[in-house]
C-alpha positions in Angstrom: -63.8 -45.1 -22.3 -65.8 -44.9 -19.0 -67.4 -41.6 -17.9 -69.8 -40.9 -15.1 -73.5 -40.4 -16.1 -74.7 -36.9 -17.1 -75.2 -34.8 -14.0 -78.0 -32.3 -13.4 -77.0 -28.7 -12.7 -78.5 -28.9 -9.2 -76.7 -32.2 -8.6 -73.4 -30.7 -9.8 -73.8 -27.7 -7.6 -74.5 -29.9 -4.6 -71.4 -32.0 -5.3 -69.2 -28.8 -5.5 -70.5 -27.6 -2.2 -70.0 -31.0 -0.6 -66.4 -31.2 -1.9 -65.6 -27.9 -0.1 -67.1 -29.1 3.2 -65.7 -32.6 3.2 -62.0 -33.3 4.1 -59.6 -35.9 2.9 -60.6 -38.8 0.8 -64.3 -38.1 0.4 -63.6 -34.7 -1.0 -61.1 -36.2 -3.4 -63.6 -38.8 -4.6 -66.2 -36.2 -5.2 -63.7 -34.2 -7.3 -63.0 -37.3 -9.3 -66.7 -37.5 -10.2 -66.8 -33.8 -11.1 -63.8 -34.2 -13.4 -65.3 -37.2 -15.1 -68.5 -35.3 -15.7 -66.5 -32.7 -17.4 -65.0 -35.2 -19.8 -61.7 -36.0 -18.1 -60.6 -39.6 -19.0 -59.8 -42.0 -16.3 -56.0 -42.1 -16.9 -55.8 -38.3 -16.6 -57.9 -38.3 -13.4 -55.6 -41.0 -12.0 -52.6 -38.9 -12.8 -54.1 -35.8 -11.1 -54.8 -37.7 -7.8 -51.8 -40.0 -8.0 -53.7 -43.2 -7.8 -54.4 -46.3 -10.0 -56.9 -46.1 -12.8 -58.8 -49.0 -11.2 -59.3 -46.8 -8.1 -61.0 -44.1 -10.2 -63.1 -46.6 -12.1 -64.3 -48.2 -8.9 -65.4 -44.8 -7.4 -67.3 -43.9 -10.6 -69.1 -47.3 -10.4 -69.9 -46.8 -6.7 -71.3 -43.3 -7.4 -73.4 -44.7 -10.3 -74.8 -47.4 -8.0 -75.2 -45.5 -4.6 -74.8 -41.8 -5.3 -72.8 -39.6 -2.9 -73.3 -42.2 -0.1 -71.2 -44.6 -2.1 -68.2 -42.2 -1.9 -68.0 -42.3 1.9 -65.9 -44.8 3.8 -67.5 -48.1 4.7 -66.7 -49.6 8.1 -63.5 -51.7 7.9 -60.9 -53.1 10.3 -57.7 -51.2 11.0 -57.1 -47.5 10.9 -57.5 -45.8 7.5 -54.7 -43.7 6.1 -55.5 -40.1 7.0 -52.9 -38.0 5.2 -54.2 -38.4 1.6 -53.6 -36.0 -1.3 -56.2 -33.4 -0.2 -55.0 -33.5 3.5 -51.4 -33.1 2.4 -52.2 -30.0 0.4 -54.0 -28.6 3.4 -51.0 -29.2 5.6 -48.7 -27.7 3.0 -50.9 -24.6 2.8 -51.0 -24.2 6.6 -47.2 -24.6 6.8 -46.5 -22.0 4.1 -49.0 -19.5 5.5 -47.9 -19.8 9.1 -50.0 -19.6 12.2 -50.2 -15.7 12.4 -52.2 -15.6 9.1 -54.6 -18.2 10.5 -55.4 -15.9 13.5 -53.1 -17.4 16.1 -50.9 -15.4 18.4 -47.8 -17.6 18.1 -45.4 -17.2 15.2 -44.5 -20.8 14.2 -46.0 -24.2 14.0 -45.0 -27.2 16.2 -46.4 -30.7 15.6 -48.7 -30.2 18.6 -50.1 -26.8 17.5 -50.4 -27.9 13.9 -52.2 -31.0 15.0 -54.7 -29.1 17.1 -55.3 -26.6 14.3 -56.1 -29.4 11.8 -58.6 -31.0 14.2 -60.3 -27.7 15.1 -60.4 -26.1 11.6 -60.6 -29.0 9.3 -61.7 -32.0 11.4 -58.5 -33.8 10.3 -57.2 -36.2 12.9 -53.6 -37.4 12.5 -51.3 -39.1 14.9 -48.1 -37.2 15.8 -46.1 -39.8 13.8 -48.2 -39.5 10.7 -48.1 -35.7 10.8 -44.4 -35.6 11.2 -43.9 -38.1 8.4 -46.2 -36.0 6.2 -44.4 -32.8 7.0 -41.1 -34.4 6.1 -42.5 -35.8 2.9 -43.7 -32.3 1.9 -40.0 -31.3 2.1 -40.2 -29.2 5.3 -37.4 -29.4 7.8 -37.1 -28.2 11.4 -34.4 -25.5 11.1 -33.6 -22.2 12.8 -34.5 -19.1 10.8 -32.3 -16.1 10.5 -32.9 -12.4 10.8 -33.6 -10.4 7.7 -32.1 -7.0 7.9 -33.8 -3.9 6.3 -32.6 -2.8 2.9 -31.3 0.7 2.3 -33.4 2.1 -0.6 -30.4 4.1 -1.7 -28.0 1.1 -1.6 -27.4 0.9 -5.3 -26.7 4.6 -5.7 -24.4 4.6 -2.7 -22.5 1.6 -4.0 -22.1 3.2 -7.5 -20.8 6.4 -5.9 -18.3 4.4 -3.7 -17.0 2.5 -6.7 -16.6 5.7 -8.6 -14.6 7.2 -5.8 -12.4 4.2 -5.5 -11.6 4.2 -9.3 -10.5 7.8 -9.1 -8.2 7.6 -6.1 -4.5 8.6 -6.4 -2.2 5.6 -7.1 -0.4 6.0 -3.8 -3.6 5.7 -1.7 -4.0 2.7 0.6 -7.6 1.3 0.6 -8.5 -0.5 3.8 -11.8 -2.3 4.8 -12.4 -1.6 8.4 -14.7 -3.1 11.0 -14.8 -4.2 14.7 -16.2 -7.2 16.6 -16.7 -8.4 20.1 -15.1 -11.6 21.3 -16.8 -13.2 24.3 -15.6 -15.5 27.0 -18.9 -17.3 26.5 -18.2 -20.0 23.8 -19.7 -19.7 20.4 -21.8 -22.8 19.6 -21.3 -24.4 16.2 -22.5 -27.7 14.8 -20.1 -30.6 15.4 -19.9 -34.4 15.2 -21.2 -36.1 18.3 -22.4 -39.7 19.1 -25.9 -40.5 18.2 -28.3 -39.9 21.1 -25.8 -37.9 23.1 -25.6 -34.1 23.1 -22.2 -32.8 24.0 -22.2 -30.1 26.6 -19.9 -27.1 26.3 -19.0 -25.5 29.7 -19.8 -21.8 30.2 -18.1 -19.2 32.4 -19.6 -18.1 35.7 -20.0 -14.6 34.2 -19.4 -13.5 30.6 -16.6 -11.0 29.7 -15.7 -9.5 26.3 -13.2 -7.5 24.4 -13.4 -5.6 21.2 -11.2 -6.2 18.2 -10.7 -3.4 15.7 -9.4 -4.7 12.3 -8.5 -3.3 8.9 -7.7 -5.3 5.7 -5.6 -3.8 2.9 -7.6 -4.9 -0.1 -4.6 -4.7 -2.4 -1.8 -6.5 -0.4 -3.8 -8.5 2.1 -2.0 -6.8 5.0 -4.0 -7.1 8.3 -3.9 -4.5 11.0 -5.7 -4.8 14.3 -6.0 -3.7 17.9 -7.7 -5.2 21.0 -9.5 -2.8 23.3 -11.6 -3.1 26.4 -14.5 -1.1 25.1 -16.0 -0.1 21.8 -16.5 3.7 21.6 -15.5 6.5 19.3 -12.5 7.1 21.5 -11.2 3.6 20.8 -12.1 4.0 17.1 -10.0 7.2 16.9 -7.1 5.4 18.6 -7.3 2.7 16.0 -7.2 5.4 13.2 -4.0 6.8 14.8 -2.6 3.2 14.7 -3.4 3.0 11.0 -1.7 6.3 10.3 1.4 5.1 12.1 1.4 1.9 10.1 0.9 3.6 6.8 2.9 6.9 7.1 2.8 9.5 4.3 0.1 7.6 2.4 -3.5 8.7 1.8 -5.7 6.3 3.7 -9.2 5.4 2.4 -11.3 3.4 4.8 -14.4 1.5 3.8 -16.7 0.9 6.8 -20.3 0.6 7.9 -22.6 3.3 9.4 -22.0 2.5 13.1 -22.5 5.5 15.4 -18.9 5.4 16.6 -17.8 5.9 13.0 -19.9 9.1 12.6 -19.6 10.7 16.0 -18.8 14.5 16.2 -15.4 13.9 17.6 -14.6 11.7 14.6 -15.7 14.4 12.2 -13.5 16.9 14.0 -10.6 14.5 13.9 -11.0 14.0 10.1 -10.7 17.8 9.5 -7.4 17.6 11.4 -6.2 14.6 9.4 -7.1 15.3 5.7 -5.0 12.3 4.6 -7.7 10.0 6.0 -11.0 9.6 4.1 -14.0 7.5 5.2 -16.3 5.8 2.7 -19.5 4.5 4.2 -21.3 1.5 2.9 -25.1 1.5 2.5 -27.0 1.0 5.8 -27.5 -2.6 6.9 -25.1 -3.9 4.3 -21.8 -4.4 6.1 -22.3 -8.1 6.5 -22.7 -8.4 2.7 -20.0 -6.0 1.4 -17.4 -5.7 4.0 -14.8 -8.6 3.7 -13.7 -8.1 7.3 -16.9 -9.8 8.4 -15.4 -13.0 6.9 -12.3 -12.5 9.0 -14.4 -12.3 12.2 -16.2 -15.4 11.3 -13.0 -17.3 10.7 -11.5 -15.9 14.0 -14.5 -17.0 16.1 -14.6 -20.3 14.4 -10.9 -21.0 15.2 -10.6 -19.7 18.7 -14.1 -19.5 20.3 -16.3 -22.2 18.7 -17.4 -24.9 21.2 -14.5 -24.1 23.5 -14.3 -22.3 26.8 -11.0 -20.5 27.6 -9.9 -20.3 31.2 -9.9 -16.5 31.3 -10.4 -13.5 29.2 -6.6 -13.1 29.0 -6.4 -16.7 27.5 -9.0 -15.8 25.0 -7.1 -12.7 23.9 -3.9 -14.7 23.7 -5.8 -16.9 21.3 -6.7 -13.9 19.2 -3.1 -12.9 18.9 -2.0 -16.4 18.0 -4.6 -16.6 15.3 -3.6 -13.3 13.7 0.1 -14.2 14.2 -0.4 -17.0 11.6 -3.0 -15.1 9.5 -1.2 -14.8 6.2 -1.8 -12.2 3.5 -2.8 -14.9 1.0 -5.4 -16.2 3.4 -6.7 -12.7 4.0 -7.0 -12.1 0.2 -8.8 -15.4 -0.3 -11.4 -14.4 2.4 -11.8 -11.0 0.8 -12.4 -12.4 -2.7 
């Protein structure tokens, strides 16, 4: 078994300091020597650095013959590979930390900014192609992030209370999940198949227009009730509640909905005192997208009528809304709500 010669304490300390200052392969070779001095066998060192045993053996022999100078690169033809194991770990660390924690003003890395950072902070010079290949090899992908909504600290308690209320409702009560959404004349962009090297362009209107759709889903039967309005205010919300009462006469109505301001306006509270057969159960704050099944209905609606498609007018768009709900079966609604 081959091990490096016994190192003096001062020599070991100098090697540790040098390993921190050096970047890339030289730092890696110094760490091979330090591991060998601690009794690590060559096969184990080769496994740690993902190289051949012969490579570890040759660097130990070079160190024995020439000292630290023997661990540095010798002049050779061609460009040496830059993104070695140590460099890859540095790139992984920087990608995971993000530029803000490195003291930069911008919030995300591009290949250009990451390349400049590696040169300035680490002295690591990589071509754009090598850096991109390394980032992909590290299993990072260029994707769009999504917003992370706050969490209501009382969410669990509110959900338990809501479930308790639902379990103790009268048998004749009708439970509806209620929500509203805006449909825009501006098309919704969704991923689609297109020829390689060609990006399909979706035409846009000269000016955007929108309408609001109020919807309620019967969680027991799958019945769907909706109204299209020009605006989204508490007045329109109350008009939709009247529509629900007319559709479910002589039945207690229990509506599960989010904490939007139009749902809690003073005029709504006054209206509720005048209509005791209607009860509103509010979901935890910021959780409607998780717990309200009507959100899935909106996603399906926009996917079918507005994704990657420009309607000729707002009236044509609303006609598409009516056509969609005209074929929206109760079984489909219950599958979405599941």
